[in-house]
N, C-alpha and C positions, 0 to 999 in steps of 0.2 A: 657187326659191331659188338655182338654179345661176347666175343672172345675175351675182351678185356674184363668183363664182369665174371666170366668163368674163371679166368686166372686169379682174380681177386678172391673169389669164393673158395678156390682150392688152396691157394698159398699166400693169401694176404697181398700186401703191397708189392712184394717181390714177384709174386706170380702175375699180378696185374702188369707190372713193368715188362716181364719176360714175354708174356702173351701179346702185349701190345706191340713190342718191338718185332716179334716174330711175324705178326700179322701185317703190320703196316710198314715195316722197314724195307723189305724188298721192293714193294711197289713204289714206295717213295723214292728209293734210289733210282729205279728205272725212270720214273718221271723226271727227276732232276737231270739225269743224263740225257734223256730225250729232249728236254727243254733247252739244254745247253747246245745240243747238236742242231736243234730247230733254229736257234738264234744265229747259228753260223750261216744259214741259208736265207737270211732275211731279205737279201737283194735278188734272189732268184725268182724268175717269173712263175715257175711251176708251184712255188710255195702258196701263192694266192689261190691257185686252182685246187690244190690239196685242201686248203682251209675251207673253200667253198663247198667241196665235196663232203667234208666232215660235218657240216652243219645239219643236213638231213639225217645223217647217221646218228648224231647226238640227239636230235629231236626224237627220232624213233626209239632210241634206247630209253630216254626219259619217259616217253609215252607208254612204252611197254612196262616199265617199272611201275608207273602210276596205275596202269590197268591191273597188274598183279597185286599190288597193295590194296586197291579198291575191292578186288574180287575176294581177297582173303579177309577183309575187315568189314564187309557189308553183308550182314546176314538177312536183311529184310529190304523190301521195296522202299520203305521210308528212309532207311540208311542210304540206299542208292540215290534217292532224290536229294538228300542232304549233300552227298558227295557231288552230284551233278551241279547243284545250285552253287556250291562253294567253288567248284572249278570254273563255272561261268562267271562268278563274281571276280575271281582272281584274274581271268583273262580279259574281262570287259570293263573293269573299273580300276581306279587307282588306289583302292583300299589296300593297305599294307597286309601282306600275307600273314603276319603274326596276329593281326586282329581276326582274320578268318580262322586261323588255328585256335585262337582263344574261344571264339564263338562255337566252333565244333567241339572243343573240350567241354564247354558248359552244357551243350546239348547232350553230349555223351554222359556227363555226370548225372543228368536227370534221368537217364535210362530211356529216353524217348527214341523210338525206332529200333530198339534192340530185341524186340519180339519177346 
């Protein structure tokens, strides 16, 4: 997502627009076309099985992304503990994720756990 900021930094608003369209345009078009075709098969029995098979794939990709982000942003054991506690709170309570992000931001502003 930094592509947009780089485009803006190098060429102002026009650079931001060109960089954003170049980065997000092709994948957005593929998504639109795929969703259109996916809707064509809404009554097919195999579609349900395909969707059920994609659930664990999606969960795995999200978990892998979370692990990579946590690894890159947690320099200390205290930071890991904060991340683990936040993940536990997000999965076991009905606290809105934005409140958890706000709490993490406040902890980060204090410098606590940054070694």
